[in-house]
C-alpha positions as CSV (number, residue, x, y, z in Angstrom):
1,T,21.6,5.8,-12.2
2,T,17.9,5.5,-11.5
3,E,15.6,2.6,-12.5
4,S,12.6,3.3,-14.6
5,E,9.2,2.5,-13.2
6,D,8.9,-0.5,-15.5
7,E,12.1,-2.0,-14.3
8,V,11.0,-1.7,-10.7
9,E,7.7,-3.3,-11.5
10,L,9.4,-6.3,-13.2
11,V,11.3,-7.0,-10.0
12,N,8.0,-8.2,-8.7
13,L,8.3,-11.6,-10.5
14,T,10.3,-14.6,-9.8
15,G,10.7,-17.9,-11.6
16,Y,12.2,-21.2,-10.6
17,Y,12.3,-24.9,-11.5
18,N,11.2,-27.7,-9.2
19,D,10.5,-31.4,-10.0
20,G,9.4,-31.1,-13.6
21,F,7.7,-27.8,-13.5
22,I,8.6,-24.1,-14.0
23,Y,6.9,-21.9,-11.4
24,I,6.3,-18.2,-12.0
25,K,5.4,-16.3,-8.9
26,K,3.8,-12.8,-9.2
27,L,4.7,-10.6,-6.2
28,S,2.4,-7.8,-7.4
29,G,-1.1,-8.0,-8.7
30,E,-0.5,-5.2,-11.1
31,I,1.6,-7.3,-13.4
32,E,-0.3,-9.2,-16.2
33,I,1.6,-12.1,-17.6
34,N,0.9,-12.7,-21.3
35,G,3.2,-15.6,-22.1
36,A,6.5,-17.3,-21.2
37,S,9.2,-19.0,-23.2
38,L,12.1,-21.2,-22.1
39,F,15.4,-21.2,-24.1
40,N,18.5,-23.4,-23.7
41,M,21.9,-21.9,-23.7
42,L,22.2,-22.3,-27.5
43,G,19.3,-19.9,-27.9
44,Q,16.9,-22.6,-29.0
45,K,13.3,-22.3,-27.7
46,T,12.4,-25.4,-25.7
47,S,9.0,-24.5,-24.5
48,H,6.4,-21.7,-24.9
49,W,3.2,-21.0,-23.0
50,K,0.4,-18.4,-23.7
51,L,-0.9,-17.3,-20.3
52,E,-3.5,-14.6,-20.9
53,S,-6.1,-16.5,-19.0
54,M,-3.9,-16.8,-15.9
55,Q,-4.2,-13.1,-14.7
56,N,-5.8,-13.7,-11.3
57,V,-3.3,-16.4,-10.3
58,S,-0.3,-15.5,-8.1
59,V,1.7,-18.7,-8.9
60,I,1.7,-20.2,-12.3
61,K,2.9,-23.9,-12.7
62,L,4.1,-24.9,-16.1
63,P,5.1,-28.5,-17.0
64,V,8.4,-29.0,-18.7
65,N,10.4,-32.0,-20.0
66,I,14.0,-30.7,-19.9
67,G,17.3,-32.2,-19.0
68,F,20.0,-30.9,-16.6
69,G,21.5,-27.6,-17.5
70,V,21.0,-23.8,-17.6
71,Y,18.0,-22.2,-19.3
72,I,16.7,-18.7,-19.8
73,L,13.1,-18.0,-18.9
74,N,11.6,-15.1,-20.8
75,I,8.2,-13.8,-19.5
76,S,6.2,-11.3,-21.5
77,T,4.1,-8.9,-19.3
78,N,2.1,-5.7,-19.6
79,K,5.1,-3.9,-18.2
80,G,7.6,-5.4,-20.7
81,N,9.7,-8.5,-20.9
82,W,11.4,-10.1,-17.9
83,T,14.2,-12.7,-18.1
84,Q,15.7,-15.0,-15.5
85,K,18.3,-17.8,-15.5
86,I,16.9,-21.2,-14.5
87,I,19.3,-24.0,-13.4
88,V,18.1,-27.6,-13.5
89,K,20.2,-29.9,-11.4
């Protein structure tokens, strides 16, 4: 199977948790991040950020107040939605 161009573009993002913050790193300048949401494993939205004004930033730092566990980070971009599992230890 072949990946669509949008799927390949979305690989140019990474997200991770460190010391009270979610970091979103853009590995390509062509991706425009519109917003991000964090969900717990029950599907409940724990945080949401509108990020339209952050287009010229390569690393976005988002404050969160969450407990230990596994979360799903959903990022809305001009190329589509991108999802990553975030583990807080």
